[in-house]
C-alpha positions as CSV (number, residue, x, y, z in Angstrom):
1,M,-1.1,109.7,64.7
2,H,-2.1,111.5,67.6
3,K,-1.8,115.3,67.4
4,K,1.1,115.9,69.0
5,D,3.5,113.6,67.3
6,L,2.4,115.5,64.3
7,L,3.2,118.4,65.8
8,S,6.5,117.1,66.4
9,L,6.8,115.9,63.1
10,R,6.3,119.4,61.0
11,K,8.7,120.9,63.5
12,K,11.1,118.6,62.8
13,C,11.0,118.8,59.1
14,Y,10.7,123.0,59.3
15,T,13.8,123.2,61.0
16,G,15.8,120.8,58.5
17,S,14.3,123.3,55.6
18,M,15.8,125.7,57.7
19,S,19.0,124.3,58.4
20,V,19.4,123.5,54.5
21,K,18.4,126.9,53.2
22,H,21.5,128.6,55.9
23,L,24.0,125.6,54.4
24,S,22.9,127.0,51.3
25,G,23.4,130.7,51.7
26,L,26.4,130.1,54.2
27,F,27.8,128.1,51.0
28,I,26.9,130.9,48.7
29,G,28.6,133.7,51.1
30,I,32.0,131.8,51.1
31,L,31.5,131.0,46.9
32,V,31.2,135.2,46.8
33,V,34.1,135.7,49.5
34,V,36.5,133.5,47.5
35,L,35.8,134.6,44.0
36,L,36.3,138.3,44.8
37,G,39.3,137.4,46.7
38,A,40.6,135.7,44.1
39,W,39.5,139.1,41.8
40,I,41.4,141.4,44.4
41,F,44.8,139.1,43.9
42,S,45.1,139.1,40.2
43,Y,44.0,142.5,40.3
44,T,46.4,144.1,43.2
45,K,49.6,141.2,41.0
46,V,48.8,143.1,38.2
47,A,48.7,146.7,39.6
48,V,52.2,145.9,41.6
49,A,54.8,144.7,39.1
50,P,57.4,146.0,38.7
51,V,57.9,148.4,35.3
52,P,62.2,149.1,35.0
53,V,63.2,152.9,34.7
54,P,66.6,153.6,34.0
55,S,68.4,155.2,37.6
56,T,68.5,158.4,37.4
57,S,69.4,158.7,41.6
58,N,72.1,161.2,40.9
59,I,71.2,162.9,38.1
60,V,67.7,164.6,36.4
61,V,68.0,165.8,33.3
62,A,65.0,168.1,32.9
63,V,65.4,169.4,29.2
64,P,64.8,167.6,27.1
65,Q,62.6,165.1,28.0
66,P,62.2,161.4,26.3
67,G,61.1,161.4,23.0
68,D,60.9,165.2,22.4
69,T,62.2,166.3,19.2
70,V,65.4,168.4,19.0
71,T,67.2,170.7,16.7
72,S,70.7,172.3,17.0
73,P,71.6,174.5,18.8
74,L,70.4,171.7,21.7
75,V,70.2,172.9,25.2
76,V,70.1,170.2,27.5
77,S,69.3,171.0,31.5
78,G,69.3,169.4,34.5
79,E,70.7,169.1,37.9
80,A,72.9,166.6,39.3
81,R,74.8,165.1,42.4
82,G,78.0,166.9,43.2
83,T,79.4,163.1,42.6
84,W,78.4,163.2,39.0
85,Y,81.1,166.1,38.2
86,F,84.8,166.5,37.9
87,E,86.4,169.7,37.9
88,A,82.5,171.3,37.6
89,S,81.9,169.2,34.3
90,F,81.0,165.5,33.0
91,P,80.6,165.2,29.1
92,V,77.7,164.9,27.5
93,H,77.3,163.0,23.4
94,L,74.9,163.3,21.3
95,I,74.5,160.0,18.9
96,D,72.0,159.3,16.3
97,A,70.2,155.6,15.9
98,N,73.5,154.2,13.8
99,G,75.5,154.9,17.1
100,R,77.2,157.8,14.4
101,E,78.4,161.1,17.2
102,L,77.1,163.8,16.2
103,A,78.4,166.2,19.1
104,A,79.9,165.9,22.4
105,V,80.2,168.8,24.8
106,P,81.1,169.2,28.6
107,A,78.0,170.1,30.9
108,Q,79.2,172.7,32.9
109,A,77.7,172.7,36.7
110,Q,76.1,176.0,37.9
111,G,76.9,176.8,41.3
112,D,79.5,174.7,43.4
113,W,80.0,170.9,42.7
114,M,81.9,170.4,45.9
115,T,78.8,168.4,47.4
116,T,76.9,165.6,47.5
117,E,73.5,167.5,47.0
118,F,72.3,168.1,43.3
119,V,73.2,170.9,41.6
120,P,72.9,172.5,38.6
121,F,73.9,172.0,34.7
122,S,73.6,172.9,31.5
123,A,75.1,172.4,28.1
124,T,74.7,173.2,24.2
125,L,75.1,171.3,21.6
126,S,76.0,171.7,18.2
127,F,74.9,169.3,15.3
128,E,74.9,168.5,11.7
129,T,71.4,167.6,10.3
130,P,71.7,163.9,11.5
131,T,70.9,161.2,9.0
132,T,68.0,159.3,11.2
133,E,65.1,160.2,12.8
134,T,65.9,159.4,16.0
135,G,68.8,159.5,18.4
136,T,70.4,159.7,22.0
137,L,72.1,161.7,24.3
138,I,74.4,160.2,26.8
139,F,75.0,161.8,30.0
140,K,78.1,160.5,31.8
141,K,79.6,160.6,35.0
142,D,83.2,162.1,34.7
143,N,85.1,159.2,35.4
144,P,89.0,160.9,36.1
145,S,90.0,157.7,37.4
146,G,89.6,155.5,34.0
147,L,88.0,152.6,36.1
148,P,85.4,151.0,34.9
149,E,83.4,150.2,38.2
150,H,83.0,153.9,38.6
151,D,81.2,154.3,35.0
152,A,77.8,155.6,35.0
153,E,75.4,157.1,32.1
154,V,72.2,158.2,31.6
155,R,70.5,158.0,28.0
156,V,67.5,160.3,27.2
157,P,66.1,159.1,23.4
158,V,65.0,162.1,21.4
159,Q,63.8,162.4,17.9
160,F,65.3,164.9,15.1
161,K,63.4,167.6,14.1
162,K,62.3,166.4,9.6
163,V,63.8,168.4,7.0
164,T,64.1,168.5,3.5
165,P,67.6,166.8,2.5
166,G,70.6,168.7,1.8
167,V,69.0,171.5,3.7
168,L,70.3,172.6,7.1
169,P,68.8,173.9,10.3
170,Y,71.0,176.9,9.8
171,E,72.0,178.3,6.9
172,S,75.9,179.3,8.1
173,G,78.1,177.5,9.7
174,I,81.8,176.8,8.6
175,R,83.5,174.1,6.5
176,G,87.1,174.0,5.4
177,M,89.8,171.3,4.9
178,V,92.6,169.7,7.5
179,T,96.2,168.6,6.1
180,I,99.4,167.7,7.4
181,G,103.0,168.6,6.6
182,P,106.0,168.4,5.9
183,T,105.4,165.1,4.9
184,C,109.1,164.3,3.6
185,P,112.1,165.4,5.6
186,V,113.8,167.4,3.4
187,E,112.2,170.2,1.2
188,R,113.3,170.3,-2.1
189,V,113.6,172.7,-4.9
190,P,111.7,172.6,-7.0
191,P,109.1,170.6,-5.0
192,D,107.8,166.9,-4.8
193,P,104.9,166.4,-5.7
194,L,105.3,163.1,-3.4
195,C,106.0,165.4,-0.5
196,A,102.7,168.2,-0.3
197,D,100.8,168.6,2.3
198,K,98.1,165.7,2.6
199,P,94.2,165.9,4.1
200,Y,94.4,164.7,7.3
201,E,91.5,163.2,9.8
202,A,91.5,165.3,13.1
203,T,88.5,166.1,15.9
204,L,87.9,170.0,15.5
205,M,86.6,171.6,18.8
206,I,84.3,174.9,18.4
207,L,84.2,177.2,20.9
208,N,82.4,180.6,21.7
209,T,83.6,183.8,22.8
210,S,83.2,182.8,26.5
211,G,85.6,179.4,25.9
212,K,82.9,177.4,26.4
213,Q,82.8,173.8,24.2
214,M,79.8,174.4,21.4
215,A,80.3,171.2,19.6
216,T,82.8,169.0,17.9
217,V,83.5,167.9,14.2
218,T,85.5,165.4,12.6
219,S,87.7,165.7,8.8
220,G,87.0,162.9,7.2
221,K,89.7,160.7,5.3
222,D,89.5,163.9,2.7
223,G,90.5,166.3,5.6
224,V,86.8,167.6,4.7
225,F,84.9,168.6,7.2
226,K,81.6,171.5,8.0
227,I,79.5,172.2,10.6
228,S,76.3,174.3,10.8
229,L,76.6,176.6,13.4
230,P,74.5,180.1,14.3
231,P,76.2,183.4,13.8
232,G,78.3,184.6,15.8
233,T,82.7,184.7,16.4
234,Y,84.0,181.1,16.9
235,T,87.3,180.0,17.6
236,I,88.5,176.4,16.2
237,R,90.4,174.6,18.4
238,P,92.3,170.9,17.6
239,S,91.7,168.1,20.1
240,E,95.3,167.0,20.2
241,S,97.9,168.1,22.7
242,P,100.1,171.2,22.1
243,S,102.8,169.6,23.8
244,R,102.8,166.4,21.1
245,M,103.1,166.0,17.0
246,P,101.1,166.8,14.9
247,Y,99.8,169.7,16.0
248,A,97.8,172.5,14.6
249,G,96.9,175.9,16.4
250,E,94.2,177.5,17.2
251,Q,91.8,179.8,14.7
252,T,89.4,182.5,14.8
253,V,86.1,182.4,12.7
254,V,83.7,185.1,12.3
255,V,80.2,183.1,10.8
256,P,77.8,185.2,9.0
257,A,74.4,185.7,9.3
258,T,74.3,183.6,5.7
259,G,77.0,181.3,4.0
260,Y,79.7,179.1,5.5
261,T,83.1,180.7,6.0
262,D,86.3,178.4,4.7
263,V,89.4,177.7,6.4
264,T,92.1,175.6,6.1
265,I,93.3,174.1,9.1
266,Q,97.7,173.2,9.2
267,Y,98.7,170.7,11.0
268,D,102.4,170.4,11.9
269,S,103.7,166.9,11.4
270,G,106.9,167.1,12.5
271,I,109.3,165.7,10.5
272,R,112.1,167.0,9.7
């Protein structure tokens, strides 16, 4: 073989070798780009996965925060748009883990509520020792129309401070008996035991000296009720309208620093 042909063959071999190396490097580069792209895609997919959260576009609860430990009296605060109120208030409920209502009070606007902007609110809930470790605060939109399509609410889960069984958060409060009578159309002399006043199940509102509702309490079928409250002067107002029977009048009660004030709530049945 001539020297010129030999050089030409070596040149072709060298060029082929370089082509193979070039293709190998290009293949590796493409593979790296594909793997990197797949990793970025999977990471991005996880990072932007939607997380469901309760709607708070019309109300923001500042206190308490979800999971906070609460005790009685519980002060709640935040801000809500004026459309959440009616007559400057909206209802706030506290229930335990079994769904039993512990308290229900109106949250009051701390400013002009006739607006679509956010308006601060506050409310104080007093309640007896819960029998469950957790509960829920429910902030309901005031819906005077009663139409379900206008209902809205925001729920905040809370925890209750553990207490010794039988020991209330306050060593003071109100307790008593609710009765209703007459139970017979004609009073008899001597009185007929079958016509005596009977225990009555009723819901009572507890108001402070400013007329602000602090709590509610419901008597049992035996007529007995009890609620833990801080010392002070309160008004007990039956929830029923005074224009309808049965009806009971308001009572002013003074709660001492320690101990419970005993009262009797007498409902007029309207039977004559």
